[in-house]
Backbone and ligand atoms as CSV (ligand in chain L), in Angstrom:
chain,resi,resn,atom,element,x,y,z
A,1,MET,N,N,62.751,104.178,117.524
A,1,MET,CA,C,61.965,103.110,116.880
A,1,MET,C,C,60.992,102.491,117.885
A,2,ASN,N,N,59.809,102.214,117.441
A,2,ASN,CA,C,58.817,101.534,118.275
A,2,ASN,C,C,58.778,100.056,117.922
A,3,VAL,N,N,58.110,99.323,118.797
A,3,VAL,CA,C,57.950,97.893,118.539
A,3,VAL,C,C,56.517,97.653,118.071
A,4,ALA,N,N,56.366,96.864,117.040
A,4,ALA,CA,C,55.025,96.532,116.544
A,4,ALA,C,C,54.883,95.023,116.439
A,5,ALA,N,N,53.691,94.564,116.748
A,5,ALA,CA,C,53.404,93.131,116.630
A,5,ALA,C,C,52.490,92.915,115.430
A,6,ASP,N,N,52.359,91.691,115.001
A,6,ASP,CA,C,51.382,91.387,113.970
A,6,ASP,C,C,50.018,91.850,114.478
A,7,PRO,N,N,49.193,92.416,113.600
A,7,PRO,CA,C,47.903,92.957,114.049
A,7,PRO,C,C,47.001,91.902,114.682
A,8,LEU,N,N,46.388,92.261,115.796
A,8,LEU,CA,C,45.417,91.365,116.440
A,8,LEU,C,C,44.250,92.209,116.925
A,9,SER,N,N,43.055,91.858,116.552
A,9,SER,CA,C,41.890,92.583,117.043
A,9,SER,C,C,41.502,92.055,118.419
A,10,ARG,N,N,40.680,92.841,119.138
A,10,ARG,CA,C,40.195,92.367,120.429
A,10,ARG,C,C,39.437,91.043,120.279
A,11,LEU,N,N,38.668,90.926,119.204
A,11,LEU,CA,C,37.884,89.699,119.018
A,11,LEU,C,C,38.776,88.475,118.845
A,12,THR,N,N,39.860,88.650,118.114
A,12,THR,CA,C,40.801,87.536,117.925
A,12,THR,C,C,41.450,87.165,119.255
A,13,ILE,N,N,41.870,88.187,120.003
A,13,ILE,CA,C,42.508,87.944,121.300
A,13,ILE,C,C,41.518,87.269,122.251
A,14,ARG,N,N,40.250,87.715,122.200
A,14,ARG,CA,C,39.196,87.130,123.039
A,14,ARG,C,C,39.070,85.624,122.760
A,15,LYS,N,N,39.130,85.279,121.481
A,15,LYS,CA,C,38.995,83.883,121.069
A,15,LYS,C,C,40.188,83.060,121.589
A,16,ILE,N,N,41.378,83.612,121.475
A,16,ILE,CA,C,42.581,82.905,121.931
A,16,ILE,C,C,42.527,82.712,123.453
A,17,ALA,N,N,42.107,83.756,124.174
A,17,ALA,CA,C,42.034,83.662,125.643
A,17,ALA,C,C,41.022,82.583,126.045
A,18,TRP,N,N,39.929,82.513,125.313
A,18,TRP,CA,C,38.909,81.496,125.623
A,18,TRP,C,C,39.467,80.098,125.359
A,19,GLU,N,N,40.252,79.960,124.296
A,19,GLU,CA,C,40.864,78.661,123.988
A,19,GLU,C,C,41.806,78.211,125.107
A,20,VAL,N,N,42.487,79.187,125.712
A,20,VAL,CA,C,43.375,78.854,126.837
A,20,VAL,C,C,42.539,78.274,127.988
A,21,ARG,N,N,41.382,78.888,128.246
A,21,ARG,CA,C,40.489,78.351,129.291
A,21,ARG,C,C,39.998,76.962,128.924
A,22,GLU,N,N,39.708,76.761,127.648
A,22,GLU,CA,C,39.219,75.445,127.213
A,22,GLU,C,C,40.260,74.345,127.430
A,23,ILE,N,N,41.522,74.698,127.237
A,23,ILE,CA,C,42.601,73.719,127.420
A,23,ILE,C,C,42.523,73.085,128.807
A,24,ILE,N,N,42.222,73.918,129.820
A,24,ILE,CA,C,42.188,73.380,131.183
A,24,ILE,C,C,40.755,73.191,131.689
A,25,GLY,N,N,39.789,73.304,130.794
A,25,GLY,CA,C,38.405,73.076,131.202
A,25,GLY,C,C,37.889,74.112,132.185
A,26,CYS,N,N,38.338,75.350,132.012
A,26,CYS,CA,C,37.924,76.422,132.919
A,26,CYS,C,C,36.967,77.357,132.185
A,27,VAL,N,N,35.813,76.836,131.776
A,27,VAL,CA,C,34.888,77.651,130.983
A,27,VAL,C,C,33.590,77.957,131.727
A,28,GLN,N,N,33.483,77.475,132.956
A,28,GLN,CA,C,32.297,77.790,133.744
A,28,GLN,C,C,32.648,78.576,134.987
A,29,GLN,N,N,33.854,78.342,135.484
A,29,GLN,CA,C,34.295,79.043,136.691
A,29,GLN,C,C,34.921,80.367,136.273
A,30,GLU,N,N,34.472,81.452,136.900
A,30,GLU,CA,C,34.968,82.772,136.498
A,30,GLU,C,C,36.445,82.954,136.853
A,31,PHE,N,N,36.841,82.495,138.022
A,31,PHE,CA,C,38.223,82.687,138.493
A,31,PHE,C,C,39.192,81.885,137.611
A,32,PHE,N,N,40.151,82.577,136.999
A,32,PHE,CA,C,41.164,81.857,136.225
A,32,PHE,C,C,42.407,81.670,137.089
A,33,PRO,N,N,42.801,80.407,137.318
A,33,PRO,CA,C,43.944,80.138,138.222
A,33,PRO,C,C,45.282,80.320,137.509
A,34,ILE,N,N,45.678,81.574,137.335
A,34,ILE,CA,C,46.868,81.864,136.521
A,34,ILE,C,C,48.155,81.300,137.125
A,35,VAL,N,N,48.281,81.348,138.454
A,35,VAL,CA,C,49.519,80.831,139.055
A,35,VAL,C,C,49.640,79.334,138.784
A,36,ARG,N,N,48.531,78.616,139.030
A,36,ARG,CA,C,48.567,77.173,138.771
A,36,ARG,C,C,48.744,76.880,137.288
A,37,PHE,N,N,48.142,77.705,136.432
A,37,PHE,CA,C,48.291,77.474,134.985
A,37,PHE,C,C,49.760,77.572,134.587
A,38,ILE,N,N,50.429,78.608,135.083
A,38,ILE,CA,C,51.841,78.775,134.716
A,38,ILE,C,C,52.679,77.622,135.268
A,39,GLU,N,N,52.436,77.290,136.528
A,39,GLU,CA,C,53.294,76.274,137.145
A,39,GLU,C,C,53.007,74.859,136.646
A,40,TRP,N,N,51.726,74.536,136.459
A,40,TRP,CA,C,51.369,73.152,136.146
A,40,TRP,C,C,51.216,72.862,134.672
A,41,VAL,N,N,50.795,73.868,133.907
A,41,VAL,CA,C,50.597,73.624,132.472
A,41,VAL,C,C,51.796,74.120,131.678
A,42,LEU,N,N,52.110,75.407,131.819
A,42,LEU,CA,C,53.174,75.974,130.992
A,42,LEU,C,C,54.546,75.402,131.316
A,43,CYS,N,N,54.809,75.206,132.594
A,43,CYS,CA,C,56.162,74.783,132.983
A,43,CYS,C,C,56.297,73.281,133.104
A,44,ASN,N,N,55.267,72.566,132.746
A,44,ASN,CA,C,55.355,71.109,132.831
A,44,ASN,C,C,56.255,70.593,131.702
A,45,PRO,N,N,57.402,69.994,132.060
A,45,PRO,CA,C,58.340,69.571,131.015
A,45,PRO,C,C,57.788,68.441,130.139
A,46,ASN,N,N,56.674,67.845,130.574
A,46,ASN,CA,C,56.125,66.737,129.797
A,46,ASN,C,C,55.177,67.165,128.687
A,47,ASN,N,N,54.921,68.458,128.559
A,47,ASN,CA,C,54.057,68.857,127.444
A,47,ASN,C,C,54.816,69.726,126.456
A,48,GLU,N,N,54.098,70.134,125.413
A,48,GLU,CA,C,54.731,70.842,124.299
A,48,GLU,C,C,55.257,72.228,124.668
A,49,TYR,N,N,54.735,72.832,125.765
A,49,TYR,CA,C,55.169,74.190,126.086
A,49,TYR,C,C,56.533,74.160,126.766
A,50,GLY,N,N,56.616,73.427,127.868
A,50,GLY,CA,C,57.878,73.285,128.588
A,50,GLY,C,C,58.589,74.600,128.839
A,51,MET,N,N,57.840,75.601,129.267
A,51,MET,CA,C,58.445,76.907,129.468
A,51,MET,C,C,59.298,76.933,130.735
A,52,GLU,N,N,60.344,77.708,130.673
A,52,GLU,CA,C,61.197,77.892,131.849
A,52,GLU,C,C,60.675,79.102,132.622
A,53,PHE,N,N,60.541,78.950,133.919
A,53,PHE,CA,C,59.963,80.010,134.734
A,53,PHE,C,C,60.945,80.380,135.825
A,54,GLU,N,N,61.224,81.659,135.946
A,54,GLU,CA,C,62.222,82.077,136.923
A,54,GLU,C,C,61.672,83.223,137.768
A,55,ILE,N,N,61.980,83.177,139.045
A,55,ILE,CA,C,61.603,84.259,139.948
A,55,ILE,C,C,62.870,85.067,140.201
A,56,ALA,N,N,62.810,86.362,140.009
A,56,ALA,CA,C,64.001,87.195,140.198
A,56,ALA,C,C,63.781,88.188,141.339
A,57,GLU,N,N,64.865,88.591,141.958
A,57,GLU,CA,C,64.791,89.539,143.067
A,57,GLU,C,C,64.478,90.947,142.545
A,58,PRO,N,N,63.800,91.743,143.375
A,58,PRO,CA,C,63.455,93.114,142.942
A,58,PRO,C,C,64.671,93.928,142.465
A,59,TRP,N,N,65.822,93.772,143.123
A,59,TRP,CA,C,66.979,94.565,142.696
A,59,TRP,C,C,67.463,94.170,141.303
A,60,GLU,N,N,67.180,92.937,140.885
A,60,GLU,CA,C,67.578,92.519,139.542
A,60,GLU,C,C,66.635,93.076,138.480
A,61,MET,N,N,65.361,93.225,138.873
A,61,MET,CA,C,64.330,93.609,137.904
A,61,MET,C,C,64.031,95.108,137.938
A,62,GLN,N,N,64.307,95.760,139.080
A,62,GLN,CA,C,63.978,97.165,139.290
A,62,GLN,C,C,62.504,97.431,139.016
A,63,ASN,N,N,62.199,98.281,138.032
A,63,ASN,CA,C,60.795,98.657,137.825
A,63,ASN,C,C,60.014,97.687,136.952
A,64,THR,N,N,60.659,96.623,136.518
A,64,THR,CA,C,59.979,95.669,135.638
A,64,THR,C,C,59.324,94.569,136.468
A,65,TYR,N,N,58.046,94.317,136.229
A,65,TYR,CA,C,57.331,93.277,136.975
A,65,TYR,C,C,57.627,91.883,136.423
A,66,GLY,N,N,57.792,91.822,135.118
A,66,GLY,CA,C,58.043,90.524,134.505
A,66,GLY,C,C,58.517,90.687,133.081
A,67,THR,N,N,59.199,89.675,132.568
A,67,THR,CA,C,59.584,89.686,131.155
A,67,THR,C,C,59.347,88.297,130.594
A,68,THR,N,N,59.024,88.252,129.330
A,68,THR,CA,C,58.794,86.968,128.679
A,68,THR,C,C,59.582,86.947,127.382
A,69,ASN,N,N,60.419,85.936,127.258
A,69,ASN,CA,C,61.215,85.778,126.038
A,69,ASN,C,C,60.759,84.503,125.343
A,70,THR,N,N,59.929,84.685,124.323
A,70,THR,CA,C,59.373,83.491,123.663
A,70,THR,C,C,60.454,82.745,122.875
A,71,GLY,N,N,61.464,83.476,122.402
A,71,GLY,CA,C,62.553,82.823,121.680
A,71,GLY,C,C,63.283,81.830,122.568
A,72,LYS,N,N,63.498,82.238,123.821
A,72,LYS,CA,C,64.189,81.371,124.780
A,72,LYS,C,C,63.213,80.543,125.601
A,73,ASN,N,N,61.902,80.725,125.344
A,73,ASN,CA,C,60.882,79.961,126.063
A,73,ASN,C,C,60.969,80.201,127.571
A,74,LYS,N,N,61.124,81.457,127.935
A,74,LYS,CA,C,61.390,81.748,129.337
A,74,LYS,C,C,60.599,82.956,129.831
A,75,MET,N,N,60.051,82.819,131.027
A,75,MET,CA,C,59.353,83.925,131.676
A,75,MET,C,C,60.038,84.224,132.998
A,76,ILE,N,N,60.273,85.501,133.266
A,76,ILE,CA,C,60.871,85.892,134.542
A,76,ILE,C,C,59.902,86.837,135.252
A,77,ILE,N,N,59.602,86.548,136.503
A,77,ILE,CA,C,58.679,87.387,137.268
A,77,ILE,C,C,59.388,87.873,138.534
A,78,ARG,N,N,59.171,89.141,138.878
A,78,ARG,CA,C,59.771,89.695,140.087
A,78,ARG,C,C,59.160,89.014,141.305
A,79,SER,N,N,59.993,88.701,142.275
A,79,SER,CA,C,59.553,87.844,143.392
A,79,SER,C,C,58.380,88.429,144.180
A,80,ASP,N,N,58.361,89.759,144.381
A,80,ASP,CA,C,57.259,90.331,145.157
A,80,ASP,C,C,55.941,90.249,144.381
A,81,VAL,N,N,56.022,90.401,143.061
A,81,VAL,CA,C,54.829,90.288,142.211
A,81,VAL,C,C,54.297,88.854,142.289
A,82,TYR,N,N,55.207,87.910,142.171
A,82,TYR,CA,C,54.813,86.506,142.211
A,82,TYR,C,C,54.176,86.137,143.563
A,83,ASP,N,N,54.817,86.559,144.637
A,83,ASP,CA,C,54.296,86.248,145.977
A,83,ASP,C,C,52.888,86.789,146.167
A,84,ARG,N,N,52.682,88.046,145.731
A,84,ARG,CA,C,51.356,88.643,145.885
A,84,ARG,C,C,50.328,87.945,144.993
A,85,ALA,N,N,50.765,87.518,143.799
A,85,ALA,CA,C,49.845,86.796,142.908
A,85,ALA,C,C,49.411,85.484,143.562
A,86,VAL,N,N,50.353,84.801,144.205
A,86,VAL,CA,C,50.037,83.547,144.899
A,86,VAL,C,C,49.003,83.800,145.994
A,87,GLN,N,N,49.142,84.953,146.659
A,87,GLN,CA,C,48.197,85.297,147.729
A,87,GLN,C,C,46.858,85.820,147.198
A,88,GLY,N,N,46.764,85.991,145.873
A,88,GLY,CA,C,45.493,86.370,145.278
A,88,GLY,C,C,45.346,87.824,144.900
A,89,SER,N,N,46.435,88.591,144.964
A,89,SER,CA,C,46.334,90.010,144.593
A,89,SER,C,C,45.895,90.158,143.134
A,90,ALA,N,N,44.812,90.915,142.923
A,90,ALA,CA,C,44.219,91.051,141.588
A,90,ALA,C,C,45.199,91.685,140.604
A,91,ARG,N,N,45.879,92.729,141.065
A,91,ARG,CA,C,46.792,93.432,140.179
A,91,ARG,C,C,47.955,92.551,139.739
A,92,ASP,N,N,48.475,91.771,140.676
A,92,ASP,CA,C,49.633,90.936,140.349
A,92,ASP,C,C,49.225,89.708,139.528
A,93,ARG,N,N,48.008,89.229,139.759
A,93,ARG,CA,C,47.510,88.148,138.900
A,93,ARG,C,C,47.346,88.664,137.463
A,94,PHE,N,N,46.943,89.928,137.343
A,94,PHE,CA,C,46.818,90.536,136.014
A,94,PHE,C,C,48.189,90.576,135.328
A,95,THR,N,N,49.212,90.941,136.112
A,95,THR,CA,C,50.568,90.985,135.550
A,95,THR,C,C,50.976,89.621,134.992
A,96,LEU,N,N,50.671,88.553,135.717
A,96,LEU,CA,C,51.018,87.209,135.227
A,96,LEU,C,C,50.234,86.886,133.950
A,97,CYS,N,N,48.963,87.263,133.924
A,97,CYS,CA,C,48.149,87.027,132.720
A,97,CYS,C,C,48.681,87.837,131.538
A,98,HIS,N,N,49.162,89.046,131.831
A,98,HIS,CA,C,49.763,89.901,130.803
A,98,HIS,C,C,51.004,89.200,130.213
A,99,GLU,N,N,51.840,88.666,131.084
A,99,GLU,CA,C,53.044,87.961,130.595
A,99,GLU,C,C,52.661,86.703,129.819
A,100,LEU,N,N,51.615,86.026,130.271
A,100,LEU,CA,C,51.131,84.859,129.519
A,100,LEU,C,C,50.682,85.306,128.121
A,101,GLY,N,N,50.082,86.487,128.055
A,101,GLY,CA,C,49.678,87.052,126.757
A,101,GLY,C,C,50.875,87.216,125.832
A,102,HIS,N,N,51.974,87.762,126.364
A,102,HIS,CA,C,53.183,87.867,125.540
A,102,HIS,C,C,53.641,86.489,125.092
A,103,PHE,N,N,53.610,85.543,126.009
A,103,PHE,CA,C,54.105,84.196,125.685
A,103,PHE,C,C,53.288,83.571,124.552
A,104,ILE,N,N,51.978,83.760,124.610
A,104,ILE,CA,C,51.112,83.106,123.629
A,104,ILE,C,C,51.035,83.889,122.316
A,105,LEU,N,N,50.984,85.229,122.425
A,105,LEU,CA,C,50.746,86.033,121.222
A,105,LEU,C,C,52.017,86.420,120.482
A,106,HIS,N,N,53.135,86.468,121.201
A,106,HIS,CA,C,54.327,87.068,120.599
A,106,HIS,C,C,55.469,86.095,120.432
A,107,GLN,N,N,55.208,85.089,119.648
A,107,GLN,CA,C,56.261,84.148,119.313
A,107,GLN,C,C,57.275,84.868,118.408
A,108,PRO,N,N,58.525,84.346,118.381
A,108,PRO,CA,C,59.547,85.022,117.566
A,108,PRO,C,C,59.035,85.211,116.132
A,109,GLY,N,N,59.314,86.361,115.563
A,109,GLY,CA,C,58.879,86.620,114.189
A,109,GLY,C,C,57.600,87.429,114.124
A,110,SER,N,N,56.861,87.483,115.243
A,110,SER,CA,C,55.614,88.253,115.211
A,110,SER,C,C,55.833,89.705,115.623
A,111,ILE,N,N,57.047,90.012,116.077
A,111,ILE,CA,C,57.363,91.361,116.541
A,111,ILE,C,C,58.429,91.973,115.636
A,112,SER,N,N,58.248,93.242,115.315
A,112,SER,CA,C,59.271,93.911,114.518
A,112,SER,C,C,59.377,95.367,114.952
A,113,TYR,N,N,60.369,96.055,114.436
A,113,TYR,CA,C,60.488,97.479,114.728
A,113,TYR,C,C,59.681,98.276,113.715
A,114,ALA,N,N,59.127,99.383,114.198
A,114,ALA,CA,C,58.280,100.172,113.307
A,114,ALA,C,C,58.617,101.644,113.442
A,115,ARG,N,N,58.476,102.382,112.390
A,115,ARG,CA,C,58.644,103.834,112.420
A,115,ARG,C,C,57.325,104.476,112.812
A,116,GLY,N,N,57.425,105.587,113.525
A,116,GLY,CA,C,56.219,106.356,113.822
A,116,GLY,C,C,55.318,105.681,114.832
A,117,ASN,N,N,54.111,106.156,114.886
A,117,ASN,CA,C,53.170,105.632,115.877
A,117,ASN,C,C,52.648,104.259,115.481
A,118,VAL,N,N,52.500,103.428,116.506
A,118,VAL,CA,C,51.978,102.084,116.276
A,118,VAL,C,C,50.521,102.066,116.750
A,119,PRO,N,N,49.579,101.660,115.906
A,119,PRO,CA,C,48.177,101.612,116.362
A,119,PRO,C,C,47.990,100.569,117.452
A,120,ALA,N,N,46.962,100.756,118.292
A,120,ALA,CA,C,46.766,99.872,119.445
A,120,ALA,C,C,46.794,98.403,119.065
A,121,TYR,N,N,46.080,98.047,118.007
A,121,TYR,CA,C,45.976,96.617,117.657
A,121,TYR,C,C,47.295,96.012,117.196
A,122,ARG,N,N,48.331,96.863,116.986
A,122,ARG,CA,C,49.664,96.327,116.674
A,122,ARG,C,C,50.642,96.540,117.828
A,123,ASN,N,N,50.156,97.142,118.921
A,123,ASN,CA,C,51.030,97.409,120.068
A,123,ASN,C,C,51.068,96.175,120.976
A,124,PRO,N,N,52.262,95.573,121.147
A,124,PRO,CA,C,52.323,94.330,121.940
A,124,PRO,C,C,51.834,94.506,123.375
A,125,GLU,N,N,52.010,95.713,123.951
A,125,GLU,CA,C,51.547,95.925,125.334
A,125,GLU,C,C,50.018,95.993,125.380
A,126,TRP,N,N,49.420,96.678,124.404
A,126,TRP,CA,C,47.947,96.688,124.322
A,126,TRP,C,C,47.433,95.260,124.137
A,127,GLN,N,N,48.084,94.505,123.280
A,127,GLN,CA,C,47.641,93.126,123.013
A,127,GLN,C,C,47.722,92.277,124.284
A,128,ALA,N,N,48.830,92.421,125.030
A,128,ALA,CA,C,48.998,91.613,126.249
A,128,ALA,C,C,47.998,92.030,127.326
A,129,ASN,N,N,47.729,93.337,127.445
A,129,ASN,CA,C,46.731,93.805,128.418
A,129,ASN,C,C,45.329,93.326,128.044
A,130,THR,N,N,45.022,93.379,126.764
A,130,THR,CA,C,43.715,92.920,126.294
A,130,THR,C,C,43.561,91.427,126.561
A,131,PHE,N,N,44.626,90.677,126.303
A,131,PHE,CA,C,44.596,89.241,126.568
A,131,PHE,C,C,44.328,88.974,128.049
A,132,ALA,N,N,45.038,89.702,128.912
A,132,ALA,CA,C,44.888,89.487,130.358
A,132,ALA,C,C,43.446,89.754,130.797
A,133,ALA,N,N,42.871,90.854,130.309
A,133,ALA,CA,C,41.495,91.202,130.685
A,133,ALA,C,C,40.503,90.163,130.176
A,134,GLU,N,N,40.698,89.725,128.936
A,134,GLU,CA,C,39.776,88.760,128.342
A,134,GLU,C,C,39.919,87.377,128.980
A,135,LEU,N,N,41.118,87.083,129.467
A,135,LEU,CA,C,41.333,85.797,130.130
A,135,LEU,C,C,40.723,85.802,131.527
A,136,MET,N,N,40.918,86.904,132.248
A,136,MET,CA,C,40.436,86.976,133.630
A,136,MET,C,C,38.931,87.208,133.699
A,137,ALA,N,N,38.400,87.962,132.739
A,137,ALA,CA,C,36.964,88.283,132.758
A,137,ALA,C,C,36.372,88.080,131.362
A,138,PRO,N,N,36.189,86.819,130.952
A,138,PRO,CA,C,35.690,86.557,129.596
A,138,PRO,C,C,34.254,87.047,129.427
A,139,VAL,N,N,34.004,87.665,128.290
A,139,VAL,CA,C,32.676,88.208,127.988
A,139,VAL,C,C,31.596,87.145,128.206
A,140,GLU,N,N,31.886,85.962,127.726
A,140,GLU,CA,C,30.964,84.841,127.845
A,140,GLU,C,C,30.459,84.651,129.287
A,141,LEU,N,N,31.332,84.869,130.264
A,141,LEU,CA,C,30.979,84.614,131.658
A,141,LEU,C,C,30.534,85.859,132.423
A,142,VAL,N,N,30.950,87.045,131.950
A,142,VAL,CA,C,30.689,88.248,132.763
A,142,VAL,C,C,29.696,89.212,132.130
A,143,LYS,N,N,29.136,88.854,130.980
A,143,LYS,CA,C,28.304,89.824,130.244
A,143,LYS,C,C,27.105,90.329,131.036
A,144,ASN,N,N,26.615,89.567,131.988
A,144,ASN,CA,C,25.461,90.031,132.774
A,144,ASN,C,C,25.843,90.514,134.173
A,145,MET,N,N,27.117,90.688,134.410
A,145,MET,CA,C,27.569,91.064,135.769
A,145,MET,C,C,27.796,92.562,135.901
A,146,SER,N,N,27.675,93.044,137.136
A,146,SER,CA,C,28.081,94.414,137.452
A,146,SER,C,C,29.600,94.424,137.650
A,147,ILE,N,N,30.161,95.622,137.740
A,147,ILE,CA,C,31.603,95.742,137.974
A,147,ILE,C,C,31.972,95.046,139.289
A,148,GLU,N,N,31.153,95.237,140.316
A,148,GLU,CA,C,31.439,94.640,141.627
A,148,GLU,C,C,31.410,93.108,141.564
A,149,GLU,N,N,30.441,92.574,140.830
A,149,GLU,CA,C,30.380,91.114,140.687
A,149,GLU,C,C,31.595,90.575,139.949
A,150,MET,N,N,32.020,91.301,138.914
A,150,MET,CA,C,33.208,90.876,138.164
A,150,MET,C,C,34.428,90.847,139.081
A,151,MET,N,N,34.553,91.894,139.928
A,151,MET,CA,C,35.691,91.963,140.856
A,151,MET,C,C,35.693,90.768,141.794
A,152,GLU,N,N,34.494,90.444,142.291
A,152,GLU,CA,C,34.383,89.385,143.285
A,152,GLU,C,C,34.583,87.995,142.671
A,153,LYS,N,N,33.906,87.742,141.547
A,153,LYS,CA,C,33.953,86.393,140.986
A,153,LYS,C,C,35.218,86.114,140.188
A,154,CYS,N,N,35.706,87.112,139.465
A,154,CYS,CA,C,36.900,86.913,138.632
A,154,CYS,C,C,38.176,87.255,139.406
A,155,GLU,N,N,38.014,87.901,140.548
A,155,GLU,CA,C,39.153,88.376,141.331
A,155,GLU,C,C,40.070,89.266,140.501
A,156,ILE,N,N,39.437,90.286,139.894
A,156,ILE,CA,C,40.202,91.290,139.165
A,156,ILE,C,C,40.041,92.639,139.870
A,157,SER,N,N,40.931,93.571,139.530
A,157,SER,CA,C,40.906,94.891,140.182
A,157,SER,C,C,39.708,95.688,139.695
A,158,TYR,N,N,39.364,96.741,140.436
A,158,TYR,CA,C,38.270,97.622,140.023
A,158,TYR,C,C,38.569,98.209,138.654
A,159,GLN,N,N,39.826,98.654,138.498
A,159,GLN,CA,C,40.235,99.281,137.247
A,159,GLN,C,C,40.026,98.350,136.049
A,160,ALA,N,N,40.498,97.115,136.173
A,160,ALA,CA,C,40.377,96.155,135.070
A,160,ALA,C,C,38.916,95.797,134.819
A,161,ALA,N,N,38.154,95.645,135.911
A,161,ALA,CA,C,36.741,95.282,135.767
A,161,ALA,C,C,35.969,96.398,135.078
A,162,GLU,N,N,36.275,97.651,135.457
A,162,GLU,CA,C,35.566,98.786,134.871
A,162,GLU,C,C,35.838,98.897,133.374
A,163,ILE,N,N,37.099,98.721,132.992
A,163,ILE,CA,C,37.452,98.795,131.566
A,163,ILE,C,C,36.708,97.700,130.796
A,164,GLN,N,N,36.735,96.503,131.329
A,164,GLN,CA,C,36.101,95.377,130.640
A,164,GLN,C,C,34.580,95.582,130.582
A,165,TYR,N,N,34.030,96.097,131.659
A,165,TYR,CA,C,32.580,96.364,131.711
A,165,TYR,C,C,32.189,97.359,130.618
A,166,ASN,N,N,32.977,98.442,130.508
A,166,ASN,CA,C,32.650,99.471,129.519
A,166,ASN,C,C,32.795,98.961,128.088
A,167,ILE,N,N,33.745,98.076,127.861
A,167,ILE,CA,C,33.920,97.510,126.521
A,167,ILE,C,C,32.720,96.624,126.162
A,168,ILE,N,N,32.269,95.848,127.128
A,168,ILE,CA,C,31.165,94.924,126.867
A,168,ILE,C,C,29.839,95.685,126.681
A,169,HIS,N,N,29.663,96.778,127.435
A,169,HIS,CA,C,28.361,97.464,127.426
A,169,HIS,C,C,28.340,98.724,126.577
A,170,LYS,N,N,29.332,98.918,125.735
A,170,LYS,CA,C,29.318,100.164,124.947
A,170,LYS,C,C,28.329,100.064,123.790
L,1,ZN,ZN,ZN,54.304,93.646,128.546
């Protein structure tokens, strides 16, 4: 059995990612401060999210970089991934944005089991990756940039910048 999420188009995900930036007034600066967002906004017990955030050791997580359980309101990130994200590693910051995508898009009830192949727009991993890319490199801010400029200003990997560039310029 595969897992399927409620259908979400790239345009819908783009809109949601932009709304997340609007919440913290980050609509002019290309760099999205994902570590600070998780620690100061999501995990702040004084607001409506109040998410629990846990850092786990690599031996506990093995090949998993992070998990997000929206039912339990909890995100767990592998310690080496978290440390590198704090230091600014593009790939690990993407992982945190991906987990934030699960947290925002996949509330309990939006995910179910499905028979056969699941189309991309219903695949929770595609949705979370799309969210991460749109959050880190919003079309609104990067539409006139080269791949290199996107990497530098948004602090995203070459791979992520290239994919986003090709989507915007197709
Ligand atoms: Zn995922």
